[in-house]
C-alpha positions in Angstrom: 20.2 63.5 92.5 18.6 65.9 95.0 20.7 67.6 97.7 20.3 70.4 100.2 22.4 72.7 102.3 21.4 74.3 105.6 22.3 78.0 105.5 22.5 78.2 109.3 24.0 81.1 111.1 24.9 81.8 114.7 23.7 85.1 116.0 25.9 85.3 119.1 24.9 82.0 120.7 21.5 81.6 119.1 21.2 79.4 116.0 19.2 80.7 113.1 18.3 77.6 111.2 15.4 78.7 109.1 16.9 78.6 105.6 17.5 75.6 103.4 18.9 75.6 99.9 17.6 72.6 97.9 18.9 71.7 94.4 19.4 68.8 92.0 22.9 67.9 90.8 23.4 66.5 87.4 27.1 65.4 87.8 28.3 63.8 91.0 31.9 63.9 89.9 32.1 67.5 90.8 31.5 66.9 94.6 32.9 64.8 97.5 30.1 62.9 99.3 30.0 61.3 102.7 27.2 59.2 104.0 25.7 59.8 107.4 22.6 58.3 108.9 21.7 56.8 105.5 21.9 60.1 103.6 24.5 61.5 101.3 25.9 64.9 102.2 28.2 67.1 100.1 31.3 67.7 102.1 33.5 69.2 99.4 33.4 70.7 95.9 36.1 69.2 93.7 35.2 71.2 90.5 33.3 74.4 91.2 32.6 75.2 87.5 31.2 71.7 86.8 29.2 71.9 90.1 27.8 75.3 89.2 26.8 74.3 85.6 25.1 71.0 86.6 22.9 72.3 89.4 19.2 72.9 88.6 15.8 73.1 90.3 17.4 75.4 92.9 15.0 76.5 95.6 15.4 78.5 98.8 13.1 77.6 101.7 12.4 79.5 104.9 10.9 77.3 107.7 9.8 74.8 105.0 8.1 77.4 102.8 9.4 78.1 99.4 10.6 81.7 99.2 12.5 81.9 95.9 13.6 79.8 92.9 16.9 80.3 91.2 18.6 79.4 87.9 22.1 80.0 89.3 23.5 78.3 92.5 25.9 81.2 93.2 23.0 83.7 93.3 21.1 81.3 95.5 24.0 81.1 98.0 24.4 84.8 98.1 20.7 85.6 98.6 20.2 82.8 101.1 23.1 83.9 103.3 22.2 87.6 102.9 18.7 86.9 104.2 19.9 84.8 107.1 22.6 87.4 107.9 20.0 90.2 107.9 17.9 88.2 110.3 20.9 87.8 112.7 21.7 91.5 112.5 18.0 92.4 113.1 18.3 90.6 116.4 21.2 92.8 117.4 23.8 90.1 117.4 27.3 91.3 118.0 28.9 88.2 116.5 27.4 86.6 113.4 29.0 83.4 112.2 28.1 80.7 109.7 27.5 77.2 111.0 29.8 74.5 109.7 29.2 70.7 109.7 27.2 68.0 108.0 24.4 69.5 106.0 26.0 73.0 105.9 27.9 74.1 102.8 31.6 73.2 102.7 33.9 75.8 104.3 35.3 77.0 100.9 31.7 77.7 99.7 30.9 79.6 102.9 34.0 81.7 102.5 33.0 82.5 99.0 29.3 83.6 99.6 29.0 84.6 103.3 28.3 88.4 103.3 31.3 89.1 105.5 34.7 87.3 105.8 34.0 84.6 108.4 36.4 84.1 111.3 37.0 80.4 111.8 39.2 79.0 114.6 41.9 76.7 113.3 41.3 73.1 114.1 44.1 71.7 116.3 46.8 69.8 114.5 47.0 67.3 117.3 43.5 66.7 118.7 44.8 64.3 121.5 47.3 66.9 122.8 44.7 69.6 122.6 42.2 67.6 124.7 44.9 66.7 127.2 45.5 70.4 127.7 41.8 71.1 128.2 41.6 68.4 130.8 44.8 69.6 132.6 43.6 73.2 132.6 40.0 72.5 133.8 39.6 73.6 137.4 38.9 70.7 139.8 35.7 72.4 141.1 34.2 72.0 137.6 34.9 68.2 137.6 33.2 67.4 141.0 29.7 66.1 141.1 27.4 67.9 143.5 24.0 67.2 145.0 21.3 67.7 142.4 23.5 67.4 139.4 21.1 64.9 137.9 18.2 67.3 138.4 17.0 69.4 135.5 17.9 73.1 135.8 14.3 74.3 135.4 
């Protein structure tokens, strides 16, 4: 079965989303899948060794163009993230972070292959309480509608 990962990176607030790692997986037992919008996405790796050994036809794309083929998924992740990271650094970004979400590699994979140790914020234990605090601490001025709010900013 064919899968892909977006090796997206934030260069400060700009998303660099040029790189896609495509591969075929011979054994689905090594991964955790979730379906979203009719497509299967890998959201977790249950058995890294089995996953690594059963991936094949590994290709790195940049803006849809093939840039390199790999025999080893680990090398592909390292090279893909290294190329994306270099692009972010070339732009002079002060903060370079990997994107996380559907289509991106699972967090444990990112931590393993991202060129620097990524700094992730911890997800709140109690999301309802967290959102309550955000609402309570938002200044009233930011919650009022003003004239022209529905107008585009440009």
